[in-house]
C-alpha angles and dihedrals in degrees: 000000000000127000131001097313114177130209117246126220139022110018116327114099102148125116107276099189107147097025108155096199125100105303092208092066125084101220124200122223090255092054093051091047088053092054090046091049091055090051092047091050089063091055091045092055091047096051108024107034088081135005106292115229124228087251092056095042108020096164089227125150092256093047093056088065092042092056093052090049091050090051099046108012095102090060108030134045091210095056111130094013125114111251117249095196134076118251131200088252131030134052126299112292094240090059097052100093094044093049093048090053089049091051091053090049092047091050091052090050094049091051097045094046096037088231095161137010121261097266093049091049090051089049093049093048089048093051096044091049090053092044092053093044093192100180137061090247142344093058097133095049090045092050092049090049090051091054093047093049089051092050092047092046089055097049101265132116118261118252111261100229116182098223094188092056093044089056093058138054108272139118094272092055091045092053090048094050091046090051092052091048091051088051089054085067093048098262108121096169097105095044091049091049091048091052091047091050094051098042125101124266096301095097139028121203 
């Protein structure tokens, strides 16, 4: 699709440039989420059904883009591509690639120097990925998947995020947003606690 076409009807009013679905259909937000969820399920099975190896999930600069494409590439043309537009949240578009490279370097440093434990590293990767907001859309779900893959790769259970609740106004979303904002100021306590609370049976608060 060319230009900033918008969906008509029930709820979806965002720019849908690059939508791969049938252009003759006026999709609602819920319908698009359903298609995205099916796409994300494929990535979830690939990376979380068993412990992902470093070869499968190397946490390299290139792989960060690959993961987003695997999660959204069935639905969107722009999946796995750095955004070229400014968003209401996230850093300036021209800084995206540099900051993603820095995140990869920081992760390698944290691991090699054992700077933080596994859950805190996952939380920091999660927060930084959201803070950068490198893609046109799907950034939160991509960031949460990154953190879960890291947890799973290091022998812990993935965090059981309720994506439907996080997409709407409710107490769980409010707590999540507050935790991310606290992390903006360097305090990761709430985000770490939230990830602990929503993990499997490995930890008890």
